[in-house]
py3Dmol code that shows the C-alpha trace and the ligand (Angstrom):
import py3Dmol

protein = """\
ATOM      1  CA  MET A   1     -10.888  51.679 -77.254  1.00  0.00           C
ATOM      2  CA  TYR A   2     -14.304  50.205 -76.212  1.00  0.00           C
ATOM      3  CA  GLU A   3     -17.488  52.084 -75.564  1.00  0.00           C
ATOM      4  CA  VAL A   4     -19.905  50.687 -72.984  1.00  0.00           C
ATOM      5  CA  GLN A   5     -23.503  52.045 -73.155  1.00  0.00           C
ATOM      6  CA  PHE A   6     -26.356  51.674 -70.590  1.00  0.00           C
ATOM      7  CA  HIS A   7     -29.816  52.176 -72.066  1.00  0.00           C
ATOM      8  CA  PRO A   8     -32.478  52.849 -69.375  1.00  0.00           C
ATOM      9  CA  ALA A   9     -35.932  51.175 -69.939  1.00  0.00           C
ATOM     10  CA  ASP A  10     -37.474  54.631 -69.873  1.00  0.00           C
ATOM     11  CA  ILE A  11     -36.614  56.189 -73.302  1.00  0.00           C
ATOM     12  CA  ARG A  12     -37.077  59.682 -71.866  1.00  0.00           C
ATOM     13  CA  LYS A  13     -33.978  59.159 -69.747  1.00  0.00           C
ATOM     14  CA  GLN A  14     -30.559  59.758 -71.158  1.00  0.00           C
ATOM     15  CA  VAL A  15     -28.356  56.932 -72.377  1.00  0.00           C
ATOM     16  CA  ARG A  16     -25.287  56.572 -70.137  1.00  0.00           C
ATOM     17  CA  TYR A  17     -21.964  55.530 -71.581  1.00  0.00           C
ATOM     18  CA  PHE A  18     -18.256  55.356 -70.812  1.00  0.00           C
ATOM     19  CA  PHE A  19     -15.069  54.345 -72.579  1.00  0.00           C
ATOM     20  CA  LEU A  20     -12.597  51.621 -71.687  1.00  0.00           C
ATOM     21  CA  SER A  21      -9.080  51.354 -72.961  1.00  0.00           C
ATOM     22  CA  ARG A  22      -7.999  47.926 -74.285  1.00  0.00           C
ATOM     23  CA  ARG A  23      -5.698  47.539 -71.269  1.00  0.00           C
ATOM     24  CA  THR A  24      -8.410  48.262 -68.695  1.00  0.00           C
ATOM     25  CA  ALA A  25     -10.749  45.858 -70.518  1.00  0.00           C
ATOM     26  CA  ARG A  26      -8.090  43.110 -70.318  1.00  0.00           C
ATOM     27  CA  TRP A  27      -7.653  43.715 -66.575  1.00  0.00           C
ATOM     28  CA  ILE A  28     -11.372  43.503 -65.974  1.00  0.00           C
ATOM     29  CA  ALA A  29     -11.554  40.260 -67.967  1.00  0.00           C
ATOM     30  CA  ALA A  30      -8.617  38.786 -65.949  1.00  0.00           C
ATOM     31  CA  ALA A  31     -10.225  39.820 -62.651  1.00  0.00           C
ATOM     32  CA  GLY A  32     -13.490  38.238 -63.804  1.00  0.00           C
ATOM     33  CA  ALA A  33     -11.668  34.995 -64.644  1.00  0.00           C
ATOM     34  CA  VAL A  34      -9.978  34.883 -61.217  1.00  0.00           C
ATOM     35  CA  VAL A  35     -13.319  35.465 -59.430  1.00  0.00           C
ATOM     36  CA  GLY A  36     -14.836  32.704 -61.545  1.00  0.00           C
ATOM     37  CA  VAL A  37     -12.088  30.209 -60.656  1.00  0.00           C
ATOM     38  CA  VAL A  38     -12.372  31.055 -56.959  1.00  0.00           C
ATOM     39  CA  LEU A  39     -16.160  30.620 -57.052  1.00  0.00           C
ATOM     40  CA  LEU A  40     -15.806  27.265 -58.831  1.00  0.00           C
ATOM     41  CA  ALA A  41     -13.220  26.046 -56.311  1.00  0.00           C
ATOM     42  CA  GLY A  42     -15.509  27.111 -53.477  1.00  0.00           C
ATOM     43  CA  LEU A  43     -18.396  25.183 -55.005  1.00  0.00           C
ATOM     44  CA  VAL A  44     -16.268  22.048 -55.304  1.00  0.00           C
ATOM     45  CA  LEU A  45     -14.663  22.243 -51.821  1.00  0.00           C
ATOM     46  CA  ALA A  46     -17.666  23.384 -49.751  1.00  0.00           C
ATOM     47  CA  PRO A  47     -19.245  19.889 -49.350  1.00  0.00           C
ATOM     48  CA  LEU A  48     -15.890  18.499 -48.168  1.00  0.00           C
ATOM     49  CA  GLY A  49     -15.689  21.152 -45.474  1.00  0.00           C
ATOM     50  CA  VAL A  50     -19.232  20.445 -44.357  1.00  0.00           C
ATOM     51  CA  GLN A  51     -18.442  16.745 -44.289  1.00  0.00           C
ATOM     52  CA  SER A  52     -15.346  17.227 -42.158  1.00  0.00           C
ATOM     53  CA  LEU A  53     -17.292  19.422 -39.771  1.00  0.00           C
ATOM     54  CA  PHE A  54     -19.924  16.715 -39.514  1.00  0.00           C
ATOM     55  CA  LEU A  55     -17.265  14.020 -39.004  1.00  0.00           C
ATOM     56  CA  SER A  56     -15.542  15.889 -36.223  1.00  0.00           C
ATOM     57  CA  SER A  57     -18.807  16.291 -34.347  1.00  0.00           C
ATOM     58  CA  GLU A  58     -19.526  12.586 -34.922  1.00  0.00           C
ATOM     59  CA  LEU A  59     -16.074  11.768 -33.542  1.00  0.00           C
ATOM     60  CA  HIS A  60     -16.785  13.919 -30.518  1.00  0.00           C
ATOM     61  CA  ILE A  61     -20.031  12.056 -29.868  1.00  0.00           C
ATOM     62  CA  LEU A  62     -18.261   8.727 -30.260  1.00  0.00           C
ATOM     63  CA  ARG A  63     -15.540   9.754 -27.842  1.00  0.00           C
ATOM     64  CA  HIS A  64     -18.141  10.818 -25.353  1.00  0.00           C
ATOM     65  CA  ARG A  65     -20.043   7.564 -25.765  1.00  0.00           C
ATOM     66  CA  ASN A  66     -16.813   5.613 -25.361  1.00  0.00           C
ATOM     67  CA  ALA A  67     -16.052   7.421 -22.106  1.00  0.00           C
ATOM     68  CA  LEU A  68     -19.560   6.664 -20.880  1.00  0.00           C
ATOM     69  CA  LEU A  69     -19.215   2.983 -21.782  1.00  0.00           C
ATOM     70  CA  ARG A  70     -15.888   2.833 -19.987  1.00  0.00           C
ATOM     71  CA  GLU A  71     -17.521   4.253 -16.900  1.00  0.00           C
ATOM     72  CA  VAL A  72     -20.356   1.735 -17.091  1.00  0.00           C
ATOM     73  CA  LEU A  73     -17.826  -1.065 -17.562  1.00  0.00           C
ATOM     74  CA  ALA A  74     -15.791   0.110 -14.572  1.00  0.00           C
ATOM     75  CA  GLU A  75     -18.984   0.202 -12.523  1.00  0.00           C
ATOM     76  CA  ARG A  76     -19.902  -3.341 -13.609  1.00  0.00           C
ATOM     77  CA  GLU A  77     -16.357  -4.410 -12.790  1.00  0.00           C
ATOM     78  CA  ARG A  78     -16.727  -3.037  -9.266  1.00  0.00           C
ATOM     79  CA  GLU A  79     -20.094  -4.771  -8.865  1.00  0.00           C
ATOM     80  CA  LEU A  80     -18.583  -8.036 -10.087  1.00  0.00           C
ATOM     81  CA  GLU A  81     -15.757  -7.682  -7.614  1.00  0.00           C
ATOM     82  CA  ALA A  82     -18.244  -7.215  -4.784  1.00  0.00           C
ATOM     83  CA  VAL A  83     -20.221 -10.267  -5.931  1.00  0.00           C
ATOM     84  CA  GLN A  84     -17.010 -12.257  -6.226  1.00  0.00           C
ATOM     85  CA  LYS A  85     -16.083 -11.346  -2.645  1.00  0.00           C
ATOM     86  CA  ARG A  86     -19.510 -12.459  -1.456  1.00  0.00           C
ATOM     87  CA  VAL A  87     -19.265 -15.727  -3.402  1.00  0.00           C
ATOM     88  CA  GLU A  88     -15.808 -16.356  -1.950  1.00  0.00           C
ATOM     89  CA  SER A  89     -16.941 -15.785   1.627  1.00  0.00           C
ATOM     90  CA  ALA A  90     -20.034 -17.948   1.046  1.00  0.00           C
ATOM     91  CA  ARG A  91     -17.778 -20.649  -0.355  1.00  0.00           C
ATOM     92  CA  ALA A  92     -15.469 -20.485   2.672  1.00  0.00           C
ATOM     93  CA  ARG A  93     -18.493 -20.566   4.972  1.00  0.00           C
ATOM     94  CA  GLN A  94     -19.929 -23.637   3.286  1.00  0.00           C
ATOM     95  CA  GLN A  95     -16.576 -25.381   3.288  1.00  0.00           C
ATOM     96  CA  GLN A  96     -16.373 -24.624   6.993  1.00  0.00           C
ATOM     97  CA  MET A  97     -19.819 -26.165   7.508  1.00  0.00           C
ATOM     98  CA  SER A  98     -18.952 -29.224   5.440  1.00  0.00           C
ATOM     99  CA  LEU A  99     -15.756 -29.600   7.402  1.00  0.00           C
ATOM    100  CA  ILE A 100     -17.371 -29.431  10.828  1.00  0.00           C
ATOM    101  CA  LEU A 101     -20.183 -31.739   9.809  1.00  0.00           C
ATOM    102  CA  GLY A 102     -17.397 -34.049   8.774  1.00  0.00           C
ATOM    103  CA  ALA A 103     -19.499 -35.949   6.291  1.00  0.00           C
ATOM    104  CA  LEU A 104     -19.402 -34.015   3.065  1.00  0.00           C
ATOM    105  CA  GLN A 105     -15.735 -33.308   2.567  1.00  0.00           C
ATOM    106  CA  ASP A 106     -14.984 -36.854   1.415  1.00  0.00           C
ATOM    107  CA  SER A 107     -17.888 -37.052  -1.005  1.00  0.00           C
ATOM    108  CA  GLY A 108     -15.710 -35.130  -3.446  1.00  0.00           C
ATOM    109  CA  GLY A 109     -16.578 -32.440  -5.923  1.00  0.00           C
ATOM    110  CA  LEU A 110     -18.980 -30.279  -3.995  1.00  0.00           C
ATOM    111  CA  GLY A 111     -16.853 -29.310  -1.027  1.00  0.00           C
ATOM    112  CA  GLY A 112     -13.641 -28.930  -2.951  1.00  0.00           C
ATOM    113  CA  PHE A 113     -13.181 -25.880  -5.111  1.00  0.00           C
ATOM    114  CA  PRO A 114      -9.760 -25.989  -6.723  1.00  0.00           C
ATOM    115  CA  ASP A 115      -7.419 -23.621  -4.923  1.00  0.00           C
ATOM    116  CA  GLY A 116      -5.840 -20.698  -6.720  1.00  0.00           C
ATOM    117  CA  GLN A 117      -8.621 -20.456  -9.249  1.00  0.00           C
ATOM    118  CA  THR A 118      -7.599 -16.918 -10.111  1.00  0.00           C
ATOM    119  CA  THR A 119      -6.838 -17.506 -13.787  1.00  0.00           C
ATOM    120  CA  SER A 120      -3.926 -15.453 -15.095  1.00  0.00           C
ATOM    121  CA  ILE A 121      -5.551 -13.215 -17.675  1.00  0.00           C
ATOM    122  CA  LYS A 122      -3.236 -11.636 -20.223  1.00  0.00           C
ATOM    123  CA  VAL A 123      -3.243  -7.867 -20.424  1.00  0.00           C
ATOM    124  CA  THR A 124      -4.061  -7.935 -24.128  1.00  0.00           C
ATOM    125  CA  VAL A 125      -7.575  -9.281 -23.538  1.00  0.00           C
ATOM    126  CA  PRO A 126     -10.102  -6.425 -23.718  1.00  0.00           C
ATOM    127  CA  GLU A 127     -11.570  -5.389 -20.396  1.00  0.00           C
ATOM    128  CA  ALA A 128     -15.073  -6.279 -21.528  1.00  0.00           C
ATOM    129  CA  VAL A 129     -13.996  -9.863 -22.243  1.00  0.00           C
ATOM    130  CA  VAL A 130     -12.293 -10.111 -18.856  1.00  0.00           C
ATOM    131  CA  ALA A 131     -15.459  -8.883 -17.159  1.00  0.00           C
ATOM    132  CA  LEU A 132     -17.566 -11.337 -19.117  1.00  0.00           C
ATOM    133  CA  ARG A 133     -15.281 -14.233 -18.230  1.00  0.00           C
ATOM    134  CA  ARG A 134     -15.418 -13.287 -14.598  1.00  0.00           C
ATOM    135  CA  ALA A 135     -19.195 -13.047 -14.718  1.00  0.00           C
ATOM    136  CA  LEU A 136     -19.414 -16.511 -16.283  1.00  0.00           C
ATOM    137  CA  ARG A 137     -17.075 -17.985 -13.700  1.00  0.00           C
ATOM    138  CA  LEU A 138     -19.098 -16.394 -10.888  1.00  0.00           C
ATOM    139  CA  ASP A 139     -22.248 -17.813 -12.409  1.00  0.00           C
ATOM    140  CA  SER A 140     -20.896 -21.365 -12.402  1.00  0.00           C
ATOM    141  CA  GLU A 141     -19.441 -20.907  -8.905  1.00  0.00           C
ATOM    142  CA  SER A 142     -22.727 -19.655  -7.518  1.00  0.00           C
ATOM    143  CA  LYS A 143     -24.505 -22.637  -9.097  1.00  0.00           C
ATOM    144  CA  ALA A 144     -22.039 -24.992  -7.394  1.00  0.00           C
ATOM    145  CA  LEU A 145     -22.575 -23.128  -4.109  1.00  0.00           C
ATOM    146  CA  LEU A 146     -26.330 -23.495  -4.401  1.00  0.00           C
ATOM    147  CA  ALA A 147     -25.918 -27.222  -5.036  1.00  0.00           C
ATOM    148  CA  LEU A 148     -23.692 -27.480  -1.964  1.00  0.00           C
ATOM    149  CA  ALA A 149     -26.204 -25.498   0.104  1.00  0.00           C
ATOM    150  CA  ASP A 150     -28.941 -27.964  -0.909  1.00  0.00           C
ATOM    151  CA  GLU A 151     -26.683 -30.858  -0.026  1.00  0.00           C
ATOM    152  CA  LEU A 152     -25.884 -29.312   3.366  1.00  0.00           C
ATOM    153  CA  ALA A 153     -29.541 -28.591   4.092  1.00  0.00           C
ATOM    154  CA  ARG A 154     -30.429 -32.200   3.262  1.00  0.00           C
ATOM    155  CA  PHE A 155     -27.564 -33.440   5.422  1.00  0.00           C
ATOM    156  CA  VAL A 156     -28.746 -31.291   8.339  1.00  0.00           C
ATOM    157  CA  ARG A 157     -32.326 -32.611   7.923  1.00  0.00           C
ATOM    158  CA  GLU A 158     -31.155 -36.219   7.808  1.00  0.00           C
ATOM    159  CA  HIS A 159     -28.704 -35.868  10.707  1.00  0.00           C
ATOM    160  CA  GLU A 160     -30.550 -33.585  13.081  1.00  0.00           C
ATOM    161  CA  GLU A 161     -29.034 -35.286  16.118  1.00  0.00           C
ATOM    162  CA  LEU A 162     -25.499 -34.785  14.775  1.00  0.00           C
ATOM    163  CA  THR A 163     -25.962 -31.137  13.854  1.00  0.00           C
ATOM    164  CA  ARG A 164     -27.333 -30.381  17.333  1.00  0.00           C
ATOM    165  CA  ILE A 165     -24.300 -31.815  19.075  1.00  0.00           C
ATOM    166  CA  VAL A 166     -21.561 -30.429  16.797  1.00  0.00           C
ATOM    167  CA  PRO A 167     -19.843 -27.517  18.573  1.00  0.00           C
ATOM    168  CA  SER A 168     -20.681 -24.630  16.263  1.00  0.00           C
ATOM    169  CA  ILE A 169     -21.275 -21.416  18.216  1.00  0.00           C
ATOM    170  CA  CYS A 170     -18.817 -19.153  19.992  1.00  0.00           C
ATOM    171  CA  PRO A 171     -18.440 -20.076  23.693  1.00  0.00           C
ATOM    172  CA  LEU A 172     -18.502 -16.347  24.566  1.00  0.00           C
ATOM    173  CA  PRO A 173     -21.179 -13.802  23.600  1.00  0.00           C
ATOM    174  CA  ILE A 174     -20.268 -12.065  20.308  1.00  0.00           C
ATOM    175  CA  GLY A 175     -18.678  -8.694  20.979  1.00  0.00           C
ATOM    176  CA  SER A 176     -17.487  -9.630  24.472  1.00  0.00           C
ATOM    177  CA  PHE A 177     -14.027 -10.964  23.575  1.00  0.00           C
ATOM    178  CA  VAL A 178     -10.766 -10.368  21.745  1.00  0.00           C
ATOM    179  CA  LEU A 179      -8.673 -13.179  20.299  1.00  0.00           C
ATOM    180  CA  THR A 180      -5.310 -12.848  22.041  1.00  0.00           C
ATOM    181  CA  SER A 181      -3.615 -16.109  21.151  1.00  0.00           C
ATOM    182  CA  PRO A 182      -4.337 -18.275  18.112  1.00  0.00           C
ATOM    183  CA  PHE A 183      -4.192 -22.044  17.726  1.00  0.00           C
ATOM    184  CA  GLY A 184      -0.911 -23.754  16.853  1.00  0.00           C
ATOM    185  CA  ASP A 185       2.788 -23.240  17.479  1.00  0.00           C
ATOM    186  CA  ARG A 186       3.639 -20.191  19.550  1.00  0.00           C
ATOM    187  CA  ILE A 187       6.163 -18.838  22.029  1.00  0.00           C
ATOM    188  CA  SER A 188       4.880 -19.566  25.521  1.00  0.00           C
ATOM    189  CA  PRO A 189       4.402 -16.386  27.613  1.00  0.00           C
ATOM    190  CA  PHE A 190       5.623 -18.331  30.664  1.00  0.00           C
ATOM    191  CA  THR A 191       8.568 -20.419  29.505  1.00  0.00           C
ATOM    192  CA  ASN A 192       9.522 -18.240  26.492  1.00  0.00           C
ATOM    193  CA  THR A 193      10.063 -21.429  24.504  1.00  0.00           C
ATOM    194  CA  ARG A 194       8.273 -22.750  21.452  1.00  0.00           C
ATOM    195  CA  ASP A 195       5.244 -24.833  22.342  1.00  0.00           C
ATOM    196  CA  PHE A 196       1.971 -25.985  20.868  1.00  0.00           C
ATOM    197  CA  HIS A 197      -1.180 -24.071  21.783  1.00  0.00           C
ATOM    198  CA  ALA A 198      -4.007 -26.611  21.586  1.00  0.00           C
ATOM    199  CA  GLY A 199      -6.759 -23.978  21.592  1.00  0.00           C
ATOM    200  CA  ILE A 200      -7.465 -20.280  21.301  1.00  0.00           C
ATOM    201  CA  ASP A 201      -7.358 -17.620  24.015  1.00  0.00           C
ATOM    202  CA  LEU A 202     -10.267 -15.207  24.110  1.00  0.00           C
ATOM    203  CA  ALA A 203      -9.676 -12.277  26.445  1.00  0.00           C
ATOM    204  CA  ALA A 204     -12.885 -11.104  28.098  1.00  0.00           C
ATOM    205  CA  ARG A 205     -14.072  -9.346  31.229  1.00  0.00           C
ATOM    206  CA  GLU A 206     -13.958 -11.556  34.331  1.00  0.00           C
ATOM    207  CA  GLY A 207     -17.397 -13.069  34.909  1.00  0.00           C
ATOM    208  CA  THR A 208     -18.430 -13.127  31.228  1.00  0.00           C
ATOM    209  CA  GLU A 209     -20.754 -16.088  30.635  1.00  0.00           C
ATOM    210  CA  VAL A 210     -19.249 -19.154  28.963  1.00  0.00           C
ATOM    211  CA  LEU A 211     -21.716 -21.028  26.738  1.00  0.00           C
ATOM    212  CA  ALA A 212     -21.913 -24.641  25.614  1.00  0.00           C
ATOM    213  CA  PRO A 213     -21.156 -24.578  21.854  1.00  0.00           C
ATOM    214  CA  GLY A 214     -23.321 -27.643  21.176  1.00  0.00           C
ATOM    215  CA  ASP A 215     -25.471 -30.193  23.002  1.00  0.00           C
ATOM    216  CA  GLY A 216     -23.341 -32.491  25.130  1.00  0.00           C
ATOM    217  CA  ARG A 217     -22.448 -34.021  28.456  1.00  0.00           C
ATOM    218  CA  VAL A 218     -20.096 -32.692  31.155  1.00  0.00           C
ATOM    219  CA  VAL A 219     -17.210 -35.192  31.407  1.00  0.00           C
ATOM    220  CA  PHE A 220     -15.030 -33.112  33.721  1.00  0.00           C
ATOM    221  CA  ALA A 221     -15.686 -30.083  35.920  1.00  0.00           C
ATOM    222  CA  GLY A 222     -13.173 -28.740  38.459  1.00  0.00           C
ATOM    223  CA  ARG A 223      -9.420 -28.440  38.844  1.00  0.00           C
ATOM    224  CA  PHE A 224      -7.025 -31.247  37.984  1.00  0.00           C
ATOM    225  CA  PRO A 225      -4.938 -32.364  40.984  1.00  0.00           C
ATOM    226  CA  ARG A 226      -1.366 -31.146  40.550  1.00  0.00           C
ATOM    227  CA  ARG A 227       0.035 -34.617  41.290  1.00  0.00           C
ATOM    228  CA  ARG A 228      -2.064 -36.274  38.618  1.00  0.00           C
ATOM    229  CA  ASN A 229      -1.340 -33.940  35.731  1.00  0.00           C
ATOM    230  CA  ILE A 230       0.638 -30.756  36.142  1.00  0.00           C
ATOM    231  CA  ARG A 231      -0.063 -29.418  32.628  1.00  0.00           C
ATOM    232  CA  TRP A 232      -3.790 -29.757  33.058  1.00  0.00           C
ATOM    233  CA  TRP A 233      -3.502 -28.369  36.590  1.00  0.00           C
ATOM    234  CA  ARG A 234      -2.171 -25.164  34.996  1.00  0.00           C
ATOM    235  CA  TYR A 235      -5.512 -24.819  33.189  1.00  0.00           C
ATOM    236  CA  GLY A 236      -7.112 -23.736  36.488  1.00  0.00           C
ATOM    237  CA  ASN A 237     -10.844 -24.383  36.724  1.00  0.00           C
ATOM    238  CA  VAL A 238     -11.789 -26.535  33.753  1.00  0.00           C
ATOM    239  CA  VAL A 239     -14.953 -27.859  32.155  1.00  0.00           C
ATOM    240  CA  VAL A 240     -14.733 -30.582  29.503  1.00  0.00           C
ATOM    241  CA  LEU A 241     -17.806 -31.387  27.404  1.00  0.00           C
ATOM    242  CA  ALA A 242     -18.289 -34.476  25.233  1.00  0.00           C
ATOM    243  CA  HIS A 243     -20.490 -33.934  22.171  1.00  0.00           C
ATOM    244  CA  GLY A 244     -21.334 -37.443  21.014  1.00  0.00           C
ATOM    245  CA  ASP A 245     -18.363 -39.735  20.399  1.00  0.00           C
ATOM    246  CA  ARG A 246     -16.603 -37.438  17.969  1.00  0.00           C
ATOM    247  CA  TYR A 247     -16.195 -34.032  19.618  1.00  0.00           C
ATOM    248  CA  LEU A 248     -14.827 -32.750  22.931  1.00  0.00           C
ATOM    249  CA  THR A 249     -14.592 -29.118  24.036  1.00  0.00           C
ATOM    250  CA  VAL A 250     -12.362 -27.769  26.810  1.00  0.00           C
ATOM    251  CA  PHE A 251     -12.935 -24.501  28.736  1.00  0.00           C
ATOM    252  CA  ALA A 252     -10.036 -23.399  30.945  1.00  0.00           C
ATOM    253  CA  HIS A 253      -9.080 -20.653  33.453  1.00  0.00           C
ATOM    254  CA  LEU A 254     -12.756 -20.340  34.496  1.00  0.00           C
ATOM    255  CA  LYS A 255     -13.802 -18.256  37.499  1.00  0.00           C
ATOM    256  CA  ASP A 256     -17.032 -20.110  38.335  1.00  0.00           C
ATOM    257  CA  ILE A 257     -18.042 -23.576  37.218  1.00  0.00           C
ATOM    258  CA  LEU A 258     -21.833 -23.810  36.931  1.00  0.00           C
ATOM    259  CA  VAL A 259     -22.196 -27.472  35.887  1.00  0.00           C
ATOM    260  CA  ARG A 260     -21.282 -30.824  37.435  1.00  0.00           C
ATOM    261  CA  ARG A 261     -19.862 -33.962  35.898  1.00  0.00           C
ATOM    262  CA  GLY A 262     -22.491 -36.094  34.203  1.00  0.00           C
ATOM    263  CA  ARG A 263     -24.862 -33.191  33.544  1.00  0.00           C
ATOM    264  CA  ARG A 264     -26.387 -32.888  30.038  1.00  0.00           C
ATOM    265  CA  VAL A 265     -26.171 -29.415  28.503  1.00  0.00           C
ATOM    266  CA  ARG A 266     -27.880 -27.780  25.525  1.00  0.00           C
ATOM    267  CA  ARG A 267     -26.233 -25.500  22.986  1.00  0.00           C
ATOM    268  CA  GLY A 268     -26.101 -21.948  24.390  1.00  0.00           C
ATOM    269  CA  GLU A 269     -26.470 -23.018  28.028  1.00  0.00           C
ATOM    270  CA  VAL A 270     -24.203 -21.185  30.507  1.00  0.00           C
ATOM    271  CA  ILE A 271     -21.607 -23.605  31.915  1.00  0.00           C
ATOM    272  CA  GLY A 272     -19.312 -21.164  33.747  1.00  0.00           C
ATOM    273  CA  THR A 273     -17.745 -17.715  33.736  1.00  0.00           C
ATOM    274  CA  VAL A 274     -14.482 -16.265  32.412  1.00  0.00           C
ATOM    275  CA  GLY A 275     -11.749 -16.119  35.041  1.00  0.00           C
ATOM    276  CA  ASN A 276      -8.036 -15.938  35.675  1.00  0.00           C
ATOM    277  CA  THR A 277      -7.414 -19.266  37.440  1.00  0.00           C
ATOM    278  CA  GLY A 278      -4.350 -21.457  36.852  1.00  0.00           C
ATOM    279  CA  TRP A 279      -1.494 -20.268  34.661  1.00  0.00           C
ATOM    280  CA  SER A 280      -3.117 -17.142  33.323  1.00  0.00           C
ATOM    281  CA  THR A 281      -1.864 -13.565  33.198  1.00  0.00           C
ATOM    282  CA  SER A 282      -5.259 -11.883  32.734  1.00  0.00           C
ATOM    283  CA  PRO A 283      -8.913 -12.974  32.534  1.00  0.00           C
ATOM    284  CA  HIS A 284      -9.443 -15.062  29.406  1.00  0.00           C
ATOM    285  CA  LEU A 285     -11.065 -18.225  28.182  1.00  0.00           C
ATOM    286  CA  HIS A 286      -8.799 -20.944  26.812  1.00  0.00           C
ATOM    287  CA  TYR A 287     -11.066 -22.852  24.425  1.00  0.00           C
ATOM    288  CA  GLU A 288     -10.229 -26.161  22.752  1.00  0.00           C
ATOM    289  CA  VAL A 289     -12.092 -28.362  20.293  1.00  0.00           C
ATOM    290  CA  ARG A 290     -10.838 -31.937  19.990  1.00  0.00           C
ATOM    291  CA  VAL A 291     -12.024 -34.285  17.269  1.00  0.00           C
ATOM    292  CA  ARG A 292     -11.801 -38.084  17.307  1.00  0.00           C
ATOM    293  CA  GLU A 293     -11.054 -39.030  13.721  1.00  0.00           C
ATOM    294  CA  ARG A 294     -11.726 -42.759  14.174  1.00  0.00           C
ATOM    295  CA  PRO A 295     -13.644 -44.630  16.882  1.00  0.00           C
ATOM    296  CA  GLY A 296     -11.282 -45.352  19.779  1.00  0.00           C
ATOM    297  CA  ALA A 297      -8.613 -42.890  18.608  1.00  0.00           C
ATOM    298  CA  GLU A 298      -7.294 -40.083  20.834  1.00  0.00           C
ATOM    299  CA  PRO A 299      -9.286 -36.898  20.118  1.00  0.00           C
ATOM    300  CA  GLU A 300      -6.933 -34.377  18.475  1.00  0.00           C
ATOM    301  CA  PRO A 301      -7.087 -30.609  18.945  1.00  0.00           C
ATOM    302  CA  VAL A 302      -8.209 -28.598  15.891  1.00  0.00           C
ATOM    303  CA  ASP A 303      -8.429 -24.849  15.372  1.00  0.00           C
ATOM    304  CA  PRO A 304     -11.606 -23.978  17.334  1.00  0.00           C
ATOM    305  CA  ARG A 305     -12.293 -21.029  15.016  1.00  0.00           C
ATOM    306  CA  ILE A 306     -13.460 -23.521  12.390  1.00  0.00           C
ATOM    307  CA  TYR A 307     -16.129 -24.637  14.842  1.00  0.00           C
ATOM    308  CA  ILE A 308     -17.446 -21.135  15.450  1.00  0.00           C
ATOM    309  CA  LEU A 309     -20.048 -20.416  12.798  1.00  0.00           C
ATOM    310  CA  ASN A 310     -21.723 -17.390  14.360  1.00  0.00           C
ATOM    311  CA  TYR A 311     -18.627 -15.211  14.095  1.00  0.00           C
ATOM    312  CA  GLN A 312     -16.818 -14.114  10.932  1.00  0.00           C
ATOM    313  CA  TRP A 313     -13.068 -14.610  11.356  1.00  0.00           C
ATOM    314  CA  LYS A 314     -10.638 -12.767   9.152  1.00  0.00           C
ATOM    315  CA  ALA A 315      -9.332 -14.799   6.196  1.00  0.00           C
ATOM    316  CA  PRO A 316     -11.490 -17.934   6.689  1.00  0.00           C
ATOM    317  CA  GLU A 317      -9.831 -19.452   3.587  1.00  0.00           C
ATOM    318  CA  VAL A 318      -6.466 -19.448   5.357  1.00  0.00           C
ATOM    319  CA  LEU A 319      -8.094 -21.092   8.369  1.00  0.00           C
ATOM    320  CA  LEU A 320      -9.581 -23.845   6.216  1.00  0.00           C
ATOM    321  CA  ALA A 321      -6.374 -24.394   4.281  1.00  0.00           C
ATOM    322  CA  ALA A 322      -4.465 -24.767   7.568  1.00  0.00           C
ATOM    323  CA  SER A 323      -7.063 -27.246   8.848  1.00  0.00           C
ATOM    324  CA  ARG A 324      -6.338 -29.545   5.916  1.00  0.00           C
ATOM    325  CA  ARG A 325      -2.643 -29.728   6.759  1.00  0.00           C
ATOM    326  CA  ALA A 326      -1.835 -33.036   8.405  1.00  0.00           C
ATOM    327  CA  PRO A 327      -0.496 -34.472  10.642  1.00  0.00           C
ATOM    328  CA  GLY A 328      -1.173 -32.538  13.868  1.00  0.00           C
ATOM    329  CA  PRO A 329       1.692 -31.522  16.146  1.00  0.00           C
ATOM    330  CA  ALA A 330       2.380 -33.029  19.561  1.00  0.00           C
ATOM    331  CA  PHE A 331      -0.302 -32.239  22.115  1.00  0.00           C
ATOM    332  CA  ASP A 332      -1.214 -33.250  25.651  1.00  0.00           C
ATOM    333  CA  PRO A 333      -3.720 -36.090  25.520  1.00  0.00           C
ATOM    334  CA  LEU A 334      -6.821 -35.939  27.711  1.00  0.00           C
ATOM    335  CA  PRO A 335      -5.958 -36.955  31.289  1.00  0.00           C
ATOM    336  CA  SER A 336      -7.496 -40.148  32.607  1.00  0.00           C
ATOM    337  CA  LEU A 337      -9.662 -38.087  34.969  1.00  0.00           C
ATOM    338  CA  VAL A 338     -11.741 -36.990  31.976  1.00  0.00           C
ATOM    339  CA  ARG A 339     -14.287 -39.775  31.766  1.00  0.00           C
ATOM    340  CA  VAL A 340     -15.581 -39.641  28.236  1.00  0.00           C
ATOM    341  CA  ARG A 341     -17.604 -42.831  28.584  1.00  0.00           C
TER     342      ARG A 341
END
"""
ligand_1 = """\
1
ZN
Zn -4.597 -20.851 25.885
"""
view = py3Dmol.view(width=600, height=400)
view.addModel(protein, "pdb")
view.setStyle({"model": 0}, {"cartoon": {"style": "trace"}})
view.addModel(ligand_1, "xyz")
view.setStyle({"model": 1}, {"stick": {}})
view.zoomTo()
view.show()
C-alpha cells in the first residue's frame, strides 16, 4: 500500500492524501510508460510527416509546371509549323521565279532544295529536341531563301528587259475565272479519247478582258483557215504573242480580238475578251505558254500555271516537280501562219 500526500503552499490549508494499492500503482506506471513511448515515437516521426507533406506539395507544383511547359512547347510547335508552311511556300515561289527566269536553275545549289527533306525522326527523341531541330532547319532554310531572294533581285536588276517580257501574270483578272481543265494528258470532251492538253482552260464570263502576261509582239491574230490547219481552226479566235525569242503565249476561243498582227503590247494590256468561239462548250480562255529551249528549236508547251506569279495555285510544289519531268508529250507545233520573226 502507498500513500500519496499533497501539501498546499498555504500551511493553513489541510494536507490532502490518498492511498494506492500496489496493483493500481503498477497500472499507473505501465500507463505512464505507454504514454511516454507514444510521445517519443511522435517526436521521432513528426518531421518525416512534415517532410512528406512538403514533398507532395512540391510534386504538385512540379506537375503543374510540367503541364504548363508542355502547353508552351505545343504552342511553339504550332508556331514552328506555321513558319515552316510559310518557308515552304516561299521556297516554291522562289523556285517558280527561278524557273520562269530560266537562268538560275542551272547555277546549282540555290534553286535546288533536296526533295523529301522531311527527316524521319524517331519517336524516342524528346519533343523539345524535335522542335529544336526543326527550328534549326528552318533557320538554315530561311537563310538559303534570303540568299536566293538576293540572287533573284540582282538577276532582275541586271536583266530588266528579260523580266519585263517573261509572261508572269494571269491573263484574266484575279477572281474572274475558274480553272476547268489543267495542262497535260486528259480525256477530250469532244472525242472522248486520251489527248494532250497544251494549255489550261479558265472558265470566265463572256467578255472578260484578256491581258497580255508580259511585254511582247502580236504574231497572230484571227482565226486559222480550216484548210490550213484544222486543229488550230478549232481554237476559234486566237491571239499569239511572242515575248522575245524564248516565250510564246496563245489565247484561244476569244470573243473579240483587240490587237492586230505586228502590234507591240505591254504587260497587262487588254488584247481581247473571253468567248466561246471554235470548239468550245462554254465561254473560257484556253491559255498556252510555249518555251523555246534552244535557239531555233520548236517552242514547247509548258504548264502555264508556272508562269502565273500573281495567283497562288494549290500545291505549287507538285506543279514545279511536274515541270521538271522531261521529255514533253506530243503536241501540235505552231502553224506556219504564226510568223514569229
Ligand atoms: Zn483548252
